Backbone as CSV, one residue per row, in Angstrom:
resi,resn,N_x,N_y,N_z,CA_x,CA_y,CA_z,C_x,C_y,C_z
1,GLU,-30.089,-63.446,-11.935,-31.478,-64.132,-12.147,-32.779,-63.541,-11.415
2,GLY,-32.386,-62.903,-10.294,-33.466,-62.196,-9.594,-33.934,-60.808,-10.138
3,ILE,-33.091,-60.231,-11.208,-33.385,-58.918,-11.707,-34.192,-59.030,-12.850
4,ASP,-35.199,-58.514,-13.175,-36.070,-58.450,-14.233,-35.458,-57.667,-15.318
5,GLU,-36.006,-57.741,-16.570,-35.370,-57.176,-17.741,-35.725,-55.463,-17.451
6,ASP,-36.823,-55.090,-16.946,-36.857,-53.698,-16.874,-35.922,-53.048,-15.891
7,SER,-35.568,-53.730,-14.858,-34.497,-53.013,-14.015,-33.227,-53.241,-14.694
8,GLU,-33.033,-54.214,-15.320,-31.629,-54.382,-16.012,-31.663,-53.199,-17.123
9,ARG,-32.617,-52.757,-17.722,-32.686,-51.926,-18.856,-32.386,-50.500,-18.040
10,GLN,-33.062,-50.158,-16.911,-32.946,-49.094,-16.213,-31.550,-48.803,-15.809
11,ALA,-30.819,-49.820,-15.391,-29.379,-49.895,-14.950,-28.606,-49.434,-16.087
12,LYS,-28.878,-50.038,-17.043,-28.007,-49.815,-18.312,-28.141,-48.288,-18.598
13,GLU,-29.371,-47.711,-18.720,-29.458,-46.393,-18.959,-28.990,-45.508,-18.012
14,LEU,-28.895,-45.829,-16.804,-28.198,-44.938,-15.626,-26.793,-44.937,-15.975
15,LEU,-26.259,-46.216,-16.354,-24.799,-46.362,-16.595,-24.397,-45.501,-17.916
16,VAL,-25.209,-45.371,-18.743,-24.891,-44.566,-19.926,-24.948,-43.059,-19.688
17,LYS,-25.921,-42.631,-18.798,-26.006,-41.316,-18.465,-24.851,-40.867,-17.457
18,LEU,-24.439,-41.916,-16.564,-23.453,-41.612,-15.690,-22.145,-41.466,-16.434
19,ALA,-21.886,-42.251,-17.591,-20.793,-42.022,-18.395,-20.852,-40.637,-19.099
20,GLU,-22.007,-40.148,-19.371,-22.021,-38.827,-19.973,-21.790,-37.868,-18.888
21,TYR,-21.911,-37.968,-17.561,-21.706,-36.916,-16.701,-20.290,-36.948,-16.203
22,LYS,-19.499,-37.814,-16.229,-18.261,-38.021,-15.809,-17.214,-37.030,-16.520
23,PRO,-17.353,-36.923,-18.037,-16.529,-36.024,-18.549,-16.947,-34.638,-18.278
24,LEU,-18.076,-34.295,-18.117,-18.548,-32.970,-17.651,-17.908,-32.621,-16.334
25,ALA,-18.102,-33.694,-15.465,-17.504,-33.228,-13.978,-16.058,-33.071,-14.227
26,LYS,-15.293,-33.736,-15.063,-13.869,-33.524,-15.288,-13.718,-32.077,-15.728
27,ILE,-14.700,-31.857,-16.734,-14.478,-30.378,-17.411,-14.711,-29.288,-16.329
28,GLU,-15.419,-29.560,-15.568,-15.790,-28.495,-14.484,-14.703,-28.488,-13.532
29,GLU,-13.989,-29.528,-13.187,-12.969,-29.507,-12.459,-11.760,-28.659,-12.813
30,LEU,-11.627,-28.940,-14.241,-10.468,-28.194,-14.878,-10.738,-26.762,-14.993
31,GLU,-11.895,-26.565,-15.315,-12.369,-25.249,-15.358,-12.206,-24.321,-13.995
32,GLU,-12.439,-25.095,-12.910,-12.410,-24.633,-11.587,-10.872,-24.329,-11.250
33,GLN,-10.029,-25.306,-11.602,-8.576,-25.293,-11.390,-8.102,-23.994,-12.100
34,ASN,-8.355,-23.879,-13.413,-7.936,-22.862,-14.207,-8.431,-21.368,-13.521
35,TYR,-9.504,-21.311,-13.081,-10.203,-20.073,-12.493,-9.418,-19.861,-11.414
36,ASN,-9.145,-20.902,-10.349,-8.322,-20.729,-9.300,-6.954,-20.188,-9.557
37,MET,-6.310,-20.735,-10.629,-4.907,-20.215,-10.982,-5.091,-18.938,-11.228
38,ILE,-5.933,-18.529,-12.164,-5.932,-17.222,-12.848,-6.117,-16.101,-11.712
39,ASP,-7.213,-16.528,-10.851,-7.460,-15.613,-9.673,-6.341,-15.471,-8.779
40,GLU,-5.550,-16.433,-8.421,-4.476,-16.565,-7.662,-3.298,-15.561,-8.315
41,ARG,-3.138,-15.710,-9.406,-2.090,-14.868,-10.166,-2.544,-13.561,-10.233
42,LEU,-3.753,-13.183,-10.388,-4.063,-11.737,-10.535,-4.221,-11.250,-9.135
43,ASN,-4.570,-11.872,-8.266,-4.518,-11.282,-6.845,-2.967,-11.021,-6.386
44,ASN,-2.126,-11.909,-6.675,-0.761,-11.906,-6.299,-0.188,-10.807,-7.073
45,GLY,-0.534,-10.881,-8.242,0.175,-9.674,-9.216,-0.183,-8.379,-8.510
46,VAL,-1.536,-8.186,-8.220,-1.882,-6.777,-7.654,-1.233,-6.487,-6.400
47,GLU,-1.128,-7.379,-5.324,-0.471,-7.368,-4.182,1.029,-7.173,-4.350
48,LYS,1.635,-7.845,-5.462,2.975,-7.360,-5.663,3.221,-6.090,-6.102
49,PHE,2.258,-5.521,-6.888,2.331,-4.146,-7.481,2.166,-3.188,-6.389
50,ASN,1.167,-3.434,-5.553,0.950,-2.589,-4.464,2.298,-2.475,-3.516
51,ARG,2.815,-3.474,-3.039,3.950,-3.519,-2.411,5.173,-2.787,-3.098
52,GLU,5.386,-2.958,-4.265,6.454,-2.318,-5.015,6.017,-0.668,-5.110
53,GLU,4.794,-0.257,-5.097,4.464,1.080,-5.100,4.601,1.526,-3.710
54,GLU,4.298,0.925,-2.748,4.516,1.265,-1.440,5.984,1.583,-1.006
55,LYS,6.852,0.620,-1.514,8.190,0.784,-1.394,8.745,2.070,-2.095
56,LYS,8.097,2.272,-3.211,8.674,3.561,-3.784,8.322,4.817,-3.094
57,GLU,7.024,4.842,-2.693,6.540,6.138,-2.056,7.385,6.253,-0.549
58,GLN,7.687,5.241,0.151,8.439,5.297,1.366,9.849,5.647,1.041
59,GLN,10.420,5.418,-0.018,11.572,5.824,-0.595,11.734,7.349,-0.817
60,GLU,10.557,7.763,-1.604,10.456,9.253,-1.703,10.196,9.991,-0.538
61,LYS,9.417,9.539,0.354,8.884,10.353,1.290,10.159,10.893,2.243
62,PRO,10.975,9.938,2.692,12.087,10.646,3.543,12.988,11.657,2.802
63,GLN,12.982,11.637,1.638,13.780,12.622,0.776,13.223,13.832,0.801
64,ALA,11.722,13.943,0.440,11.138,14.863,0.470,10.830,15.651,1.831
65,ARG,10.824,14.827,2.834,10.398,15.422,4.316,11.823,15.386,5.022
66,SER,12.946,15.777,4.469,14.125,15.687,5.304,14.121,16.849,6.466
67,SER,14.673,16.672,7.525,14.785,17.570,8.568,15.378,18.960,8.145
68,LEU,15.009,19.834,9.017,15.731,21.177,8.787,17.183,20.841,9.138
69,LYS,17.568,20.292,10.090,18.980,19.956,10.395,19.762,19.403,9.084
70,GLU,19.257,18.322,8.503,19.732,17.577,7.380,19.862,18.614,6.144
71,ARG,18.915,19.393,5.896,18.818,20.365,5.020,20.118,21.528,5.160
72,LEU,20.133,21.767,6.209,21.278,22.622,6.658,22.695,22.256,6.404
73,ALA,22.784,20.920,7.116,24.050,20.391,6.866,24.440,20.134,5.348
74,ALA,23.361,19.823,4.421,23.581,19.624,3.035,24.220,20.880,2.382
75,LYS,23.440,21.969,2.861,23.818,23.382,2.108,25.218,23.660,2.753
76,GLN,25.419,23.420,3.824,26.876,23.847,4.341,27.860,23.095,3.695
77,LYS,27.508,21.769,3.385,28.704,20.913,2.644,28.645,21.322,1.400
78,GLU,27.557,21.855,0.570,27.798,22.300,-0.611,28.713,23.740,-0.690
79,ALA,28.455,24.506,0.232,29.114,25.702,0.476,30.395,25.473,0.440
80,THR,30.671,24.561,1.337,32.295,24.316,1.599,32.908,23.764,0.513
81,GLN,32.316,22.913,-0.268,32.795,22.466,-1.463,32.758,23.306,-2.533
82,GLY,32.008,24.210,-2.706,32.182,25.311,-3.473,33.029,26.364,-3.257
83,ASN,33.527,26.571,-1.969,34.560,27.509,-1.735,35.950,26.854,-1.898
84,ASN,36.010,25.485,-1.778,37.173,24.862,-2.198,37.458,24.819,-3.685
85,LYS,36.347,24.595,-4.560,36.564,24.841,-5.859,37.028,26.228,-6.328
86,ASP,36.289,27.343,-5.593,36.677,28.726,-5.836,38.223,28.990,-5.519
87,THR,38.650,28.589,-4.480,39.905,28.717,-3.780,40.882,28.140,-4.782
88,LYS,40.638,26.923,-5.326,41.666,26.236,-6.319,41.769,26.930,-7.689
89,GLU,40.588,27.390,-8.048,40.600,28.228,-9.196,41.169,29.521,-9.098
90,GLN,41.144,30.417,-7.914,41.801,31.345,-7.685,43.507,31.152,-7.609
91,GLU,43.903,29.962,-7.111,45.289,29.725,-7.036,45.834,29.374,-8.538
92,LYS,44.977,28.723,-9.334,45.317,28.635,-10.602,45.556,29.827,-11.354
93,SER,44.685,30.648,-11.264,44.718,32.016,-12.108,45.893,32.801,-11.461
94,LYS,46.357,32.786,-10.223,47.372,33.491,-9.668,48.525,32.892,-10.218
95,ASN,48.697,31.608,-10.346,49.849,30.797,-10.922,50.115,31.141,-12.393
96,SER,48.885,31.372,-13.114,49.230,31.563,-14.497,49.642,33.112,-14.560
97,HIS,49.281,33.997,-13.662,49.670,35.323,-13.872,51.030,35.585,-13.532
98,ARG,51.506,34.710,-12.586,52.905,34.835,-12.139,53.911,34.353,-13.249
99,GLU,53.365,33.292,-14.138,54.124,32.765,-14.959,54.422,33.810,-16.224
100,MET,53.459,34.560,-16.468,53.471,35.578,-17.310,54.467,36.705,-17.080
């Protein structure tokens, strides 16, 4: 009763405008959520990729930079295995000659 017609009309107009803004606010909220989700995935994906690359590099570095002692031990091992193979082949050829 204490509200005049002009104030009532303004209030109704404001309610209509407010109803228009609510869906826009909801859309903006959803857009922000989507942006955050995409941003998080992209950033985590890059970090994961970088971590995998670092692991690969770390695995390759020790092999490329083996110490002189390790390389010498590997060569000696190869030589002894090669000598064992040569010795076995020589024994086989001797045995085959004996059978003849």
